[in-house]
C-alpha positions in Angstrom: 35.1 -46.6 40.7 32.6 -46.7 37.8 32.3 -44.0 35.2 29.3 -43.6 32.9 29.6 -41.4 29.8 26.5 -40.6 27.8 26.5 -39.3 24.2 24.1 -38.8 21.4 22.0 -35.9 22.7 21.3 -32.8 20.6 18.6 -30.7 19.0 16.1 -32.4 16.8 12.7 -31.4 15.2 9.5 -33.0 16.4 9.1 -36.4 14.8 12.8 -36.9 14.5 15.0 -39.5 16.1 18.1 -39.7 18.3 20.1 -42.5 19.7 21.7 -42.1 23.1 24.7 -44.3 24.2 26.1 -44.8 27.6 29.5 -46.5 28.1 30.5 -47.9 31.5 34.1 -48.2 32.5 36.4 -48.3 35.5 36.1 -51.8 36.9 35.4 -55.4 36.0 31.7 -55.9 35.6 30.0 -59.1 36.6 26.3 -58.2 36.2 24.4 -55.0 36.3 21.1 -53.4 35.4 20.9 -50.2 33.5 18.4 -47.4 33.2 17.7 -44.2 31.5 16.2 -41.3 33.4 15.3 -37.8 32.3 14.9 -34.4 34.1 13.2 -31.4 32.6 13.6 -27.9 34.1 11.7 -27.6 37.3 10.7 -31.2 37.3 11.8 -34.3 39.1 14.1 -37.0 37.6 11.9 -39.7 36.2 12.6 -43.1 34.8 12.3 -43.5 31.0 13.4 -47.0 30.4 15.3 -49.9 32.1 16.9 -53.2 31.1 18.1 -56.2 33.1 21.5 -57.8 32.8 20.6 -60.3 30.1 18.5 -57.8 28.1 15.4 -60.0 28.0 13.4 -57.8 30.4 12.7 -54.2 29.8 10.5 -51.4 31.2 9.2 -48.2 29.5 7.4 -45.3 31.0 4.0 -44.9 29.5 4.9 -41.6 27.9 7.6 -43.3 25.7 6.1 -46.7 25.0 6.1 -47.6 21.3 8.6 -44.7 20.6 11.7 -45.5 22.6 13.8 -48.7 22.7 16.4 -49.6 25.3 19.1 -52.2 24.4 22.5 -53.2 25.6 25.8 -54.7 24.4 27.5 -56.3 27.4 30.7 -57.0 25.4 31.0 -53.3 25.0 29.6 -52.3 28.4 27.2 -50.1 26.6 23.5 -49.3 26.8 21.5 -47.5 24.1 18.3 -45.6 24.0 16.8 -45.3 20.5 14.3 -42.5 20.5 11.9 -42.2 17.6 8.9 -39.9 16.9 10.3 -37.4 19.4 8.0 -34.8 20.9 8.7 -31.4 22.4 7.7 -32.8 25.8 10.7 -35.2 25.5 13.0 -32.3 26.0 15.1 -32.9 29.1 18.5 -33.9 30.3 18.9 -37.6 29.9 20.9 -39.6 32.4 22.0 -43.2 32.3 22.4 -45.1 35.5 23.9 -48.4 36.6 22.9 -50.8 39.4 25.8 -53.1 40.3 25.8 -56.8 41.0 22.2 -57.5 39.9 20.5 -59.4 37.1 17.0 -58.1 37.6 15.2 -55.0 36.4 15.4 -51.8 38.6 12.9 -49.0 38.3 13.7 -46.7 41.3 16.4 -44.1 41.1 17.5 -45.0 44.6 18.5 -48.5 43.4 21.2 -47.2 41.1 24.6 -46.5 42.5 26.2 -44.8 39.5 25.1 -42.0 37.2 26.3 -40.4 34.1 26.7 -36.6 33.8 23.7 -36.3 31.5 23.1 -35.3 27.9 20.7 -32.7 26.7 17.9 -33.6 24.3 16.0 -30.7 22.9 13.0 -31.3 20.6 11.7 -28.3 18.7 8.1 -28.0 17.6 
């Protein structure tokens, strides 16, 4: 089985920054895509950013373009989400997700087989 563990969430003032990390473990990985999703209270889980296996193709939701950066270190089985210029509307639980045995980008939650437990990000105004 695959385990995903997120870290780096917390409380930050508007305009501040946070860096989320997600470490994958539990099996030998060949190739996989990663994504970050978020869910605010009373809302659906939406994609924030995604990255393909080699890291040369990324996707960002319009609401975070220019502020967030997704990256990965395959040697460490880790994906990162650098979040800058945070806004109160970025407040949500952030989840990382893994799509196994694929080298391309994945944008739909249904394409990801494994999910982390989530980390809370709260941005105060």
